[in-house]
C-alpha positions in Angstrom: -41.4 -19.2 -43.7 -38.9 -21.9 -44.5 -37.7 -19.8 -47.4 -37.6 -16.7 -45.3 -35.5 -18.4 -42.7 -32.7 -18.4 -45.2 -32.7 -14.6 -45.4 -30.3 -13.0 -42.9 -30.5 -9.5 -41.7 -27.5 -7.8 -43.4 -26.3 -6.2 -40.2 -27.0 -8.8 -37.5 -26.2 -11.7 -39.8 -29.0 -13.9 -38.4 -32.3 -15.1 -40.0 -35.0 -12.5 -40.0 -37.5 -15.2 -38.8 -35.4 -15.8 -35.7 -35.2 -12.0 -35.0 -39.0 -11.5 -35.2 -38.7 -9.4 -38.3 -41.4 -11.2 -40.2 -44.8 -9.9 -39.1 -46.9 -12.0 -41.4 -47.3 -13.7 -44.8 -50.4 -13.6 -47.0 -50.9 -15.8 -50.0 -53.5 -14.9 -52.7 -54.4 -16.8 -55.9 -53.2 -15.1 -59.0 -53.1 -15.8 -62.7 -51.3 -19.1 -63.1 -50.0 -19.1 -59.5 -49.9 -17.3 -56.2 -49.0 -13.8 -55.2 -47.2 -13.7 -51.8 -47.3 -10.6 -49.6 -44.6 -10.5 -46.9 -44.8 -8.0 -44.1 -41.3 -7.4 -42.8 -40.3 -5.2 -39.9 -37.2 -3.0 -39.9 -35.3 -2.6 -36.7 -35.4 1.2 -37.0 -37.0 3.7 -39.3 -34.7 4.7 -42.2 -32.7 1.5 -41.9 -29.7 2.0 -44.3 -30.0 -1.6 -45.6 -33.7 -1.8 -46.2 -33.2 -2.2 -49.9 -31.0 -5.2 -49.3 -33.7 -6.8 -47.1 -36.3 -6.1 -49.7 -34.2 -7.7 -52.4 -33.3 -10.8 -50.4 -36.8 -11.4 -49.3 -38.2 -11.0 -52.8 -35.6 -13.4 -54.2 -36.1 -16.1 -51.5 -39.9 -16.1 -52.0 -39.9 -15.8 -55.8 -37.8 -18.9 -56.0 -40.6 -21.0 -54.6 -42.7 -23.2 -57.0 -46.0 -21.7 -58.0 -45.1 -18.1 -56.9 -45.8 -15.6 -59.6 -45.5 -12.4 -57.7 -44.0 -11.1 -54.4 -45.0 -7.9 -52.6 -42.7 -6.9 -49.7 -44.3 -4.4 -47.3 -41.7 -2.9 -44.9 -42.8 -1.6 -41.5 -40.9 -0.7 -38.4 -40.6 -2.5 -35.0 -42.4 -1.1 -32.1 -40.5 -0.2 -28.9 -41.7 -3.4 -27.3 -40.6 -5.5 -30.4 -37.1 -3.8 -30.4 -36.8 -4.6 -26.7 -37.5 -8.2 -27.4 -34.9 -8.2 -30.2 -32.4 -6.6 -27.9 -33.0 -9.3 -25.3 -32.6 -12.0 -28.0 -29.3 -10.5 -29.1 -28.0 -10.0 -25.6 -28.9 -13.6 -24.7 -29.8 -12.6 -21.2 -26.3 -11.3 -20.5 -25.5 -8.3 -18.4 -25.0 -4.9 -20.0 -21.5 -3.7 -21.0 -20.0 -7.1 -20.9 -17.2 -7.6 -23.4 -17.9 -11.0 -25.0 -14.3 -11.5 -26.2 -13.0 -11.2 -22.6 -15.1 -14.1 -21.3 -13.3 -17.4 -20.4 -15.3 -19.4 -22.9 -14.8 -17.1 -25.9 -13.3 -18.8 -28.9 -12.8 -15.7 -31.0 -9.1 -15.0 -31.8 -8.3 -11.4 -31.0 -5.4 -9.7 -32.8 -4.3 -6.2 -31.9 -2.3 -4.6 -34.7 0.2 -2.2 -33.0 3.1 0.0 -34.0 5.6 2.1 -32.1 5.2 5.1 -34.4 2.8 6.4 -37.0 3.3 6.3 -40.7 4.3 2.6 -41.0 1.1 1.5 -42.8 -0.5 -0.2 -39.8 -4.1 0.7 -40.8 -3.6 -0.4 -44.4 -2.2 -3.7 -43.2 -5.1 -4.2 -40.8 -7.7 -3.5 -43.5 -6.0 -5.9 -45.9 -5.6 -8.6 -43.3 -9.3 -8.4 -42.4 -10.3 -8.9 -46.0 -7.8 -11.7 -46.6 -9.1 -13.5 -43.5 -12.8 -13.0 -44.6 -11.9 -14.2 -48.1 -10.6 -17.5 -46.5 -14.1 -18.1 -45.1 -13.7 -16.7 -41.6 -16.2 -14.4 -39.8 -14.2 -11.2 -39.2 -14.8 -8.1 -37.1 -12.7 -5.0 -37.2 -12.5 -2.3 -34.5 -10.9 0.9 -35.6 -9.4 1.7 -32.1 -7.2 4.5 -33.5 -9.5 7.1 -31.9 -7.7 10.2 -33.2 -6.5 8.9 -36.6 -9.5 6.6 -37.6 -9.1 5.8 -41.2 -10.4 2.2 -41.5 -13.9 3.1 -42.8 -12.5 5.0 -45.8 -10.1 2.2 -46.5 -13.0 -0.3 -46.6 -15.2 1.8 -48.7 -17.7 2.7 -45.9 -16.5 6.1 -44.9 -20.0 7.7 -44.9 -21.8 4.7 -43.4 -23.5 5.0 -40.0 -24.3 2.0 -37.7 -27.9 1.1 -36.9 -28.7 1.3 -33.2 -31.3 -0.9 -31.5 -31.9 0.7 -28.1 -28.4 0.8 -26.7 -27.1 -2.0 -28.9 -25.1 -1.0 -32.0 -24.9 -3.0 -35.2 -21.5 -3.1 -36.8 -21.4 -1.8 -40.4 -21.1 -4.6 -42.9 -18.7 -4.2 -45.9 -18.9 -5.7 -49.4 -16.0 -8.0 -48.5 -17.9 -9.5 -45.6 -16.0 -7.8 -42.8 -18.0 -6.2 -40.0 -16.5 -2.9 -38.8 -17.0 -0.2 -36.2 -15.1 3.0 -35.8 -15.4 6.1 -33.7 -15.6 8.0 -36.9 -19.0 6.3 -37.5 -20.3 7.5 -34.2 -19.5 11.1 -34.7 -22.2 13.5 -35.8 -20.0 14.8 -38.6 -17.2 13.1 -40.5 -15.0 16.2 -40.2 -15.5 16.6 -36.4 -12.3 16.4 -34.4 -12.0 13.9 -31.5 -10.2 15.7 -28.6 -10.5 13.3 -25.7 -8.2 12.3 -22.8 -7.7 9.0 -20.9 -11.1 8.2 -19.4 -13.1 9.1 -22.5 -10.7 7.0 -24.6 -11.3 4.1 -22.3 -15.1 4.5 -22.5 -15.0 4.7 -26.3 -13.0 1.4 -26.5 -15.4 -0.4 -24.1 -18.4 0.9 -26.1 -17.0 -0.5 -29.4 -16.4 -3.8 -27.8 -19.3 -4.2 -25.4 -22.2 -2.2 -26.9 -21.7 -3.6 -30.5 -23.4 -6.8 -31.5 -20.6 -8.8 -33.1 -22.2 -12.2 -33.1 -20.0 -15.3 -33.4 -16.7 -14.1 -34.8 -13.8 -16.3 -35.7 -11.4 -13.3 -35.7 -11.5 -9.8 -34.3 -8.9 -7.3 -35.4 -8.2 -4.1 -33.6 -6.3 -1.3 -35.3 -4.5 0.4 -32.4 -3.2 4.0 -32.4 0.6 4.2 -32.6 2.6 4.3 -29.4 2.2 3.0 -25.9 -0.6 5.3 -24.6 -4.0 5.1 -23.1 -5.6 2.8 -25.6 -2.8 0.2 -25.4 -3.2 0.2 -21.6 -7.0 0.0 -21.8 -6.8 -2.9 -24.2 -4.5 -4.8 -21.9 -7.0 -4.3 -19.0 -10.1 -5.2 -21.0 -8.8 -7.9 -23.3 -5.8 -9.5 -21.6 -6.1 -12.5 -23.9 -5.6 -10.5 -27.1 -2.5 -11.3 -29.2 -0.4 -8.5 -30.6 1.1 -8.1 -34.1 3.8 -5.4 -34.3 4.2 -3.5 -37.5 7.5 -1.8 -38.4 9.4 -0.6 -41.4 13.0 -1.6 -42.2 14.9 1.5 -40.9 16.6 1.4 -37.5 14.6 4.3 -36.1 11.3 2.6 -36.8 12.5 -0.8 -35.5 13.7 0.6 -32.2 10.3 2.3 -31.6 8.5 -0.9 -32.7 10.3 -2.9 -30.0 8.7 -0.6 -27.4 5.2 -1.4 -28.7 6.0 -5.1 -28.3 7.4 -4.6 -24.8 4.3 -2.7 -23.8 2.1 -5.6 -24.9 4.2 -7.9 -22.8 3.9 -5.6 -19.8 0.1 -5.9 -20.1 0.5 -9.8 -20.2 -0.4 -10.1 -23.8 1.4 -12.4 -26.2 3.2 -10.9 -29.2 2.6 -13.4 -32.0 4.7 -11.8 -34.7 6.2 -8.9 -36.5 5.3 -7.6 -40.0 7.8 -5.5 -41.9 5.9 -3.0 -44.2 7.5 -1.0 -47.0 10.3 -3.6 -47.1 11.5 -2.8 -50.6 10.5 -1.5 -53.9 10.6 -4.1 -56.7 12.7 -2.5 -59.5 10.2 -2.0 -62.4 13.0 -2.2 -65.0 14.3 -5.6 -63.8 10.7 -6.9 -63.4 10.2 -6.3 -67.1 13.2 -8.5 -67.9 11.9 -11.2 -65.6 14.6 -10.5 -62.9 14.1 -9.6 -59.3 16.0 -6.6 -58.0 15.0 -5.0 -54.8 15.4 -1.3 -54.1 15.8 -1.1 -50.4 14.6 2.5 -50.0 14.2 2.4 -46.2 17.1 0.1 -45.4 16.9 -3.5 -44.6 16.4 -6.0 -41.7 14.3 -3.9 -39.4 11.6 -6.5 -39.1 14.1 -9.3 -38.4 15.8 -7.2 -35.7 12.5 -6.5 -33.9 11.5 -10.2 -34.1 14.9 -11.3 -32.7 15.0 -8.7 -30.0 11.5 -9.5 -28.8 12.1 -13.2 -28.9 15.2 -12.8 -26.7 13.4 -10.4 -24.4 10.3 -12.5 -23.9 11.9 -16.0 -23.9 9.6 -17.3 -26.6 9.6 -17.2 -30.4 8.3 -14.0 -32.0 8.5 -14.7 -35.8 8.7 -12.3 -38.7 5.4 -13.0 -40.2 6.1 -11.3 -43.6 7.8 -8.6 -45.6 5.3 -6.4 -47.5 6.9 -4.5 -50.5 6.1 -1.0 -51.5 3.3 -1.0 -54.0 1.4 2.0 -55.5 -1.7 -0.1 -55.7 -1.6 -0.7 -52.0 -1.8 3.1 -51.4 -4.4 3.6 -54.1 -6.6 0.8 -52.7 -6.6 2.6 -49.3 -7.7 5.8 -50.9 -10.4 4.3 -53.1 -11.8 1.9 -50.5 -10.7 -1.2 -52.4 -7.8 -2.8 -50.5 -5.1 -4.5 -52.7 -5.8 -8.1 -51.5 -9.2 -7.7 -53.2 -8.5 -5.4 -56.1 -5.2 -7.0 -57.2 -4.7 -10.3 -55.3 -1.8 -11.5 -57.5 0.4 -8.4 -56.8 3.5 -9.0 -54.6 2.1 -6.9 -51.8 -1.2 -8.7 -51.8 0.5 -12.1 -51.9 2.6 -11.1 -48.9 -0.4 -9.8 -47.0 -2.4 -12.9 -47.7 0.5 -15.1 -46.5 0.5 -13.1 -43.2 -3.3 -13.6 -42.9 -2.9 -17.3 -43.5 -0.3 -17.6 -40.7 -2.6 -15.7 -38.3 -5.7 -17.6 -39.4 -3.9 -20.9 -39.0 -3.6 -20.4 -35.3 -7.2 -21.5 -35.0 -9.7 -21.0 -32.2 -9.3 -22.7 -28.9 -8.8 -22.3 -25.2 -5.1 -23.3 -25.2 -3.1 -20.4 -23.7 -6.1 -18.4 -22.6 -6.3 -17.1 -19.0 -8.7 -19.2 -16.9 -9.5 -16.5 -14.4 -8.4 -18.6 -11.5 -6.8 -17.1 -8.3 -4.4 -19.2 -6.3 -5.2 -19.5 -2.6 -3.0 -20.5 0.4 -3.4 -23.9 2.0 -3.6 -24.1 5.8 
């Protein structure tokens, strides 16, 4: 049981012994040692990660001295056992409570926003999540771009479906260690179109925040839809303590629209912590071969700096330019193949720039400083 306590459920990320997933252990004498039979319970029938549980349990028990054989028998929890697991995960808290909105939450929440589409916001979000996870942080990612959800494909889990324990949803784990949930994972079919209006969009956002078991996260990233619509308003209402990162490209048209996204965040009393300029330049391949640096500024220059300067002046506090990410074919290819560039080619200029942005965000740390205390002033008589 001590060895099994080191085996975590791959979705819940907690020991299977703590979750009541070990029904029993039998030890029988064998030739030159003992044969151990472990009866493990899956949360639901057809659990997508049952092979992982089987492998991890076998490895943990086989490593014990004197064990010559391991037999893992997988069963399924009863409704009563699932109810107990549900209560354990909820910790006695009320239903539909967003943990990241509670005063004591130490999870840093970053909403990645843009004024317009096509600036590479989702690619940046996916790469930032992997970079933060690679630095040892527990990272969750909500694909809140309800209409244009693309995060699952970018992380290589496009066809994955979350496991549901009663009305509690398990986020989908990725090979990079990031836990992710997307409206695309909750649709019956991948090609189904989401045609919702305001109230439904709000309910979808709340479900992905409140009905998903995220555990103890260091960082939660939200990939917002472009613009200043329903989701941005709902986020401000449900997660007023979220900090916003604005993504733009260098040209004037994109920069002007990006300023509106930052202003929207401020209107919802959220702090804008920085600007990222994507597609900043194309490193000249001919000059690179000669060891020189020559930037081809295809989309102009200075858009990110202009947005940062404008928002700093408008808000009265410093909104820094967090980074300039160059155009890189591998960045696009990584999004198509489900292997983001910070993982597939970490020494490339784009990956280095993205990692630097992640380090600046991650360096902000977890703490209660600057968070709303939920206090209401009263008059003195």
